[in-house]
PAZAPA-4460 file (N, C-alpha, C; in steps of 0.05 Angstrom, whole numbers, plus 32768, in hexadecimal, padded with zeros to 4 digits):
% residues 182
    n_x    n_y    n_z   ca_x   ca_y   ca_z    c_x    c_y    c_z   seq   type   mol
   8944   85B1   8717   8945   85CE   871C   8936   85D4   8735     1      X     A
   8942   85E3   8747   8935   85EA   8760   891F   85FE   875C     2      X     A
   890A   85FC   876B   88F5   8610   8768   88FE   8629   8777     3      X     A
   88F5   8640   876D   88FE   8659   8779   88F4   865B   8796     4      X     A
   8905   8666   87A7   88FD   8669   87C3   88E7   867E   87C5     5      X     A
   88D4   867A   87D6   88BE   868E   87D8   88C9   86A8   87E3     6      X     A
   88BB   86BD   87DB   88C2   86D8   87E4   88BF   86D9   8803     7      X     A
   88D0   86E9   880F   88CD   86EC   882D   88B3   86FA   8834     8      X     A
   88A7   86F0   8849   888D   86FB   8851   8890   8713   8864     9      X     A
   88A8   871A   886C   88AC   872F   887F   88B4   8749   8871    10      X     A
   88B0   874B   8857   88B7   8764   8849   88A4   877A   8852    11      X     A
   88AF   8792   8856   889E   87A8   885E   888C   87B1   8846    12      X     A
   8876   87BD   884D   8865   87C8   8838   8874   87DE   8829    13      X     A
   8871   87DF   880F   887F   87F3   87FF   886A   8804   87F1    14      X     A
   886F   881E   87EE   885E   882F   87DE   8866   8829   87C1    15      X     A
   8852   8821   87B1   8858   881B   8795   884B   882E   8782    16      X     A
   8838   883D   878B   882B   8850   877A   8831   886C   8784    17      X     A
   8831   887F   8772   8837   889A   877B   8822   88A5   878E    18      X     A
   882A   88B7   87A0   8817   88C4   87B1   8805   88D6   879F    19      X     A
   87EC   88D5   87A3   87DA   88E6   8794   87D8   8901   87A2    20      X     A
   87CA   8913   8795   87C6   892E   87A0   87BA   892C   87BC    21      X     A
   87A9   8919   87C1   879C   8917   87DB   87AC   8906   87EF    22      X     A
   87C4   88FD   87E8   87D5   88EF   87FA   87D2   88D1   87FB    23      X     A
   87C0   88C5   87EB   87BC   88A8   87EB   87D3   889C   87DA    24      X     A
   87D8   8883   87DF   87ED   8874   87D0   87E7   8857   87D1    25      X     A
   87F0   8848   87BC   87EE   882B   87BD   8806   8820   87CB    26      X     A
   8802   880D   87DD   8819   87FF   87E9   8816   87E2   87E2    27      X     A
   882C   87D4   87E4   882C   87B7   87DE   883D   87A9   87F3    28      X     A
   8833   8792   87FB   8841   8781   880E   883C   8764   8803    29      X     A
   8852   8755   8802   8850   8739   87F9   883C   872A   8809    30      X     A
   882B   871B   87FA   8816   870A   8808   8818   86EE   87FD    31      X     A
   881C   86DB   880F   881F   86BF   8808   8807   86B4   87FA    32      X     A
   87EF   86BF   8800   87D6   86B4   87F5   87D4   86B7   87D7    33      X     A
   87E2   86CA   87CC   87DE   86D0   87AF   87E8   86B9   879D    34      X     A
   8800   86AE   87A3   880B   869A   8791   87F9   8682   878E    35      X     A
   87EF   8675   87A4   87DE   865E   87A1   87C3   8666   8794    36      X     A
   87B9   867E   879A   87A0   8687   878E   87A3   8688   8770    37      X     A
   87B9   8694   8767   87BE   8697   874A   87C1   867C   873C    38      X     A
   87D0   866A   8748   87D3   864F   873D   87B8   8641   873C    39      X     A
   87A8   8644   8751   878D   8637   8752   877C   8642   873B    40      X     A
   877D   865C   8736   876D   8668   8720   8776   865C   8705    41      X     A
   8790   865A   8701   879A   864F   86E7   8792   8632   86E4    42      X     A
   8797   8622   86F9   8791   8606   86F7   8773   8601   86F5    43      X     A
   8763   8612   8701   8746   8610   86FE   873D   8613   86E1    44      X     A
   874C   8621   86D2   8746   8625   86B5   8755   8611   86A4    45      X     A
   8764   85FF   86B1   8773   85EA   86A4   8786   85F6   868F    46      X     A
   8794   860B   8697   87A8   8618   8686   87C4   8612   868F    47      X     A
   87D6   8610   867D   87F2   860D   8684   87FC   8628   868B    48      X     A
   8813   8628   8698   8820   8642   869F   8825   8652   8685    49      X     A
   882F   8644   8671   8835   8652   8657   881C   865E   864B    50      X     A
   8806   864F   864A   87ED   8659   863E   87E2   8671   864E    51      X     A
   87E3   866E   8668   87D8   8685   8679   87EA   869D   8675    52      X     A
   8804   8699   8675   8817   86B0   8672   8812   86BE   8658    53      X     A
   880E   86AF   8643   8808   86BA   8628   87EE   86CA   8629    54      X     A
   87D9   86BE   8635   87BF   86CB   8636   87C0   86E5   8646    55      X     A
   87D0   86E5   865B   87D2   86FD   866D   87E6   8711   8662    56      X     A
   87F6   8708   864E   880A   8719   8642   8821   8720   8656    57      X     A
   882B   870A   8662   8842   870C   8675   8854   86F5   866F    58      X     A
   886D   86F8   8676   8880   86E2   8670   887A   86CA   8682    59      X     A
   8881   86B2   8678   887E   8699   8687   888B   869C   86A2    60      X     A
   88A3   86A7   86A3   88B3   86A9   86BB   88A5   86BA   86D0    61      X     A
   889A   86D1   86C7   888D   86E3   86DA   8874   86D5   86E6    62      X     A
   8865   86C8   86D6   884D   86BA   86E0   8855   86A3   86F2    63      X     A
   886A   8694   86EB   8874   867F   86FC   887C   8689   8718    64      X     A
   888B   86A0   8718   8893   86AB   8731   887B   86B5   8742    65      X     A
   8867   86C0   8734   884F   86C8   8743   8841   86B0   874F    66      X     A
   8841   869A   8741   8833   8682   874B   8842   8674   8761    67      X     A
   885C   8677   8762   886C   8669   8776   8873   867B   878E    68      X     A
   886C   8694   878C   8873   86A7   87A1   8891   86AF   87A0    69      X     A
   889E   86AA   8789   88BA   86B0   8786   88BF   86CC   877D    70      X     A
   88AB   86DC   877C   88AF   86F8   8773   88AA   870A   878B    71      X     A
   88BE   8718   8794   88BB   872A   87AB   88B6   8746   87A3    72      X     A
   88B4   874B   8789   88AD   8766   8780   888F   8767   877B    73      X     A
   8885   877F   877D   8868   8783   8779   8861   877F   875B    74      X     A
   884D   876E   8756   8844   876C   873A   8836   8787   8733    75      X     A
   8838   8790   871B   882C   87A9   8714   880D   87A7   8715    76      X     A
   8801   87BE   8719   87E3   87BE   8719   87D9   87B7   86FD    77      X     A
   87E8   87BF   86E9   87E0   87B8   86CD   87E0   8799   86CA    78      X     A
   87F5   878C   86D4   87F6   876F   86D2   87DF   8762   86E2    79      X     A
   87DA   876C   86FA   87C4   8761   870A   87A9   8766   86FD    80      X     A
   87A6   877C   86EE   878E   8781   86DF   878A   876C   86C9    81      X     A
   87A0   8766   86BC   879E   8751   86A7   8797   8736   86B3    82      X     A
   87A3   8730   86CA   879D   8717   86D8   877F   8716   86E0    83      X     A
   8776   872C   86EB   8759   872D   86F3   8747   8729   86DB    84      X     A
   874D   8737   86C5   873D   8734   86AD   873E   8718   86A2    85      X     A
   8755   870C   86A1   8758   86F1   8696   8748   86DC   86A6    86      X     A
   8749   86DF   86C0   873B   86CB   86D1   871F   86D4   86D9    87      X     A
   8716   86EB   86CF   86FB   86F4   86D4   86F6   86FB   86F1    88      X     A
   870B   8706   86FE   8709   870D   871B   8708   872C   871E    89      X     A
   86FD   8734   8734   86FB   8751   873A   8717   875B   8740    90      X     A
   871F   8772   8734   873A   877D   8738   8740   8783   8755    91      X     A
   872C   878D   8764   8731   8793   8780   8739   877A   8790    92      X     A
   872D   8763   878A   8734   874A   8797   8750   8742   8790    93      X     A
   8757   8744   8776   8772   873C   876D   8787   874E   877A    94      X     A
   8782   8768   877A   8795   877B   8786   8799   8774   87A4    95      X     A
   8784   876E   87B2   8786   8768   87CE   8796   874E   87D2    96      X     A
   878F   8739   87C3   879D   8720   87C5   87BB   8723   87BF    97      X     A
   87C1   8735   87AC   87DD   8738   87A4   87EC   874A   87B8    98      X     A
   87DE   8756   87CB   87EC   8765   87E0   87EA   8783   87DD    99      X     A
   87DA   878D   87CB   87D7   87AA   87C7   87C2   87B5   87DB   100      X     A
   87C7   87CD   87E3   87B5   87DB   87F5   87B6   87F9   87EF   101      X     A
   879F   8806   87EE   879F   8823   87EB   87A2   882F   8807   102      X     A
   87B8   883D   880B   87BD   884A   8825   87B2   8866   8824   103      X     A
   87A2   886C   8838   8796   8887   883A   87A0   8893   8855   104      X     A
   87AD   88AA   8853   87B6   88B7   886C   879F   88BA   8880   105      X     A
   87A6   88B9   889A   8792   88BA   88AF   8780   88D3   88AD   106      X     A
   878C   88EA   88A7   877B   8902   88A6   8768   8901   888F   107      X     A
   876E   88F1   887A   875B   88EF   8864   8745   88DA   8869   108      X     A
   874B   88C6   887B   8737   88B2   8881   871E   88C0   888C   109      X     A
   8723   88D3   889E   870C   88E1   88AA   86FE   88F1   8894   110      X     A
   870D   88FD   8882   8701   890C   886C   86F0   88FA   885A   111      X     A
   86FA   88E2   8855   86EB   88CF   8844   86D1   88C8   8853   112      X     A
   86D2   88C3   886D   86BA   88BC   887C   86A7   88D4   887C   113      X     A
   86B2   88EC   887E   86A2   8904   887D   8694   8907   8862   114      X     A
   86A3   8902   884C   8697   8904   8832   8680   88EF   882F   115      X     A
   8686   88D7   8838   8671   88C2   8836   8659   88C8   8847   116      X     A
   865D   88D2   885F   8647   88DA   8870   8637   88F0   8865   117      X     A
   8644   8904   885A   8637   891B   884E   8625   8911   8837   118      X     A
   8630   8901   8825   8620   88F6   880F   8609   88E5   8818   119      X     A
   860E   88D5   882D   85F8   88C4   8838   85E1   88D5   8841   120      X     A
   85E7   88EC   884D   85D2   88FD   8857   85C4   890D   8841   121      X     A
   85D4   891B   8831   85C8   892D   881D   85BB   891E   8806   122      X     A
   85C3   8906   8802   85B7   88F6   87EC   85A2   88E2   87F6   123      X     A
   859D   88E2   8810   8589   88D0   881C   856D   88D9   8811   124      X     A
   855D   88C6   8807   8543   88CE   87FB   8531   88DF   880D   125      X     A
   8532   88DB   8827   8521   88EB   8839   852D   8906   883F   126      X     A
   8547   890A   883B   8553   8924   8842   855E   8934   882A   127      X     A
   8560   8927   8814   856E   8933   87FD   8561   894D   87F4   128      X     A
   8571   8962   87F3   8567   897C   87E8   8561   8978   87CB   129      X     A
   854D   8987   87C1   8547   8985   87A4   8560   898D   8794   130      X     A
   8563   8981   877E   8579   8985   876B   8595   897D   8776   131      X     A
   8596   8970   878D   85B0   8967   8797   85B7   894C   878B   132      X     A
   85CF   894A   8781   85DA   8930   8778   85F7   892F   877F   133      X     A
   8604   8918   877A   8620   8915   8782   8632   892A   8776   134      X     A
   862D   8932   875D   863F   8946   8750   863B   8961   875F   135      X     A
   8623   8968   8766   861E   8981   8773   862B   8981   878F   136      X     A
   862A   896A   879C   8635   8967   87B7   8654   896B   87B7   137      X     A
   8661   8966   87A0   867E   896A   879E   8686   8988   87A0   138      X     A
   8672   8999   879E   8678   89B6   87A0   867F   89BF   87BC   139      X     A
   8678   89AE   87D0   867F   89B5   87EC   869B   89AD   87F2   140      X     A
   86A9   89BD   8802   86C4   89B6   880B   86C1   89A2   8822   141      X     A
   86D7   8995   8829   86D6   8982   883F   86CE   8990   8859   142      X     A
   86D8   89A8   885D   86D1   89B7   8875   86B2   89BC   8876   143      X     A
   86A7   89C4   8860   868A   89C8   885F   867B   89AF   8864   144      X     A
   8685   8998   8858   8677   897F   885D   8678   8977   887A   145      X     A
   868F   897B   8887   8692   8975   88A3   867F   8986   88B4   146      X     A
   867D   89A0   88AC   866B   89B1   88BB   864E   89A9   88B7   147      X     A
   8647   89A1   889F   862B   8997   889B   8626   897D   88AA   148      X     A
   863A   896C   88AB   8636   8953   88BB   8632   895A   88D8   149      X     A
   8641   896C   88E3   863E   8975   88FF   8623   8981   8902   150      X     A
   861A   8992   88F0   8600   899E   88F1   85EA   8989   88F2   151      X     A
   85EC   8975   88E0   85D7   8960   88E0   85D6   8951   88FA   152      X     A
   85ED   894B   8905   85EE   893C   891F   85E2   894E   8935   153      X     A
   85E9   8967   8936   85DE   8979   894A   85C0   897D   8947   154      X     A
   85B7   897F   892F   859A   8981   892A   858B   8968   8933   155      X     A
   8596   8951   892D   8589   8938   8936   8588   8937   8954   156      X     A
   859E   893E   8962   859E   893E   8980   8589   8951   898B   157      X     A
   8589   8969   897F   8577   897E   8988   855A   8975   8986   158      X     A
   8552   896A   896F   8536   8962   896B   852F   894A   897C   159      X     A
   8542   8937   897E   853D   891F   898F   853A   8926   89AC   160      X     A
   8548   893C   89B4   8546   8944   89D0   852D   8955   89D6   161      X     A
   851C   8958   89C2   8503   8966   89C6   8505   8984   89C1   162      X     A
   851B   898C   89B3   851E   89A9   89AD   8509   89B2   8998   163      X     A
   850A   89CB   8993   84F6   89D6   8980   84FA   89CB   8964   164      X     A
   84E5   89CD   8954   84E7   89C3   8938   84F6   89D8   8927   165      X     A
   84FC   89D0   890F   8509   89E2   88FD   84F8   89FB   88F8   166      X     A
   84DE   89F7   88F4   84CD   8A0E   88EF   84CD   8A21   8907   167      X     A
   84CD   8A16   8920   84CE   8A27   8937   84E9   8A36   8938   168      X     A
   84FE   8A29   8931   8519   8A36   8931   8519   8A4D   891C   169      X     A
   850D   8A48   8905   850C   8A5D   88F0   84FB   8A75   88FA   170      X     A
   84E5   8A70   8907   84D4   8A86   8911   84E4   8A96   8925   171      X     A
   84F1   8A89   8938   8501   8A97   894C   8517   8AA8   893F   172      X     A
   8524   8A9C   892C   853A   8AAA   891E   852F   8AC3   8910   173      X     A
   8518   8AC0   8902   850D   8AD7   88F4   8504   8AED   8907   174      X     A
   84F9   8AE5   891E   84F1   8AF9   8932   8509   8B08   893D   175      X     A
   851F   8AFA   8942   8537   8B07   894C   8544   8B18   8937   176      X     A
   8541   8B13   891E   854E   8B22   8909   8540   8B3C   8903   177      X     A
   8526   8B3D   8908   8517   8B55   8902   851E   8B6B   8916   178      X     A
   8522   8B82   890B   8528   8B98   891C   850F   8BA2   892A   179      X     A
   8512   8BAA   8943   84FB   8BB5   8951   84F3   8BCF   8945   180      X     A
   84D9   8BD4   8944   84D0   8BEE   8938   84DA   8C05   8949   181      X     A
   84E0   8C1C   893C   84EA   8C33   894B   84D4   8C45   8953   182      X     A
***
């Protein structure tokens, strides 16, 4: 019996998960590295294909095709989760080896960086406002977080350039806000 021919490596990436509200989606592209990695994991445990298939709760044929690269369809995330659990591997590693990638639209990549930067600043032990935690920080919109990040950068530049301190700024502000006596 001829062994199945390997899946073509020039397949385009396909969206396999639904777009979420924020525009992210799972994509999958065939990766040659997955088949030998999977076989190596099974052989390292000295399991037969049938035993491993039974333990993972997948048919012998599906596991065989995964191990030979003869499957050009995306394995389900559920199946990959069972594989990760069976072999004691991190799911993120298995997903990556199997060709999955979380696609984030470009406009959201900046938003993610902004969210991360905002949390890094407001939760930093030296800067953290009292009672601030990650749940509280979620109350800010992305626009507000971006504005606070810009504010923090401007404040840093101002102080490093020898500008007045925050207390001096507050005093000037209060002086300017008071109405002149009539």
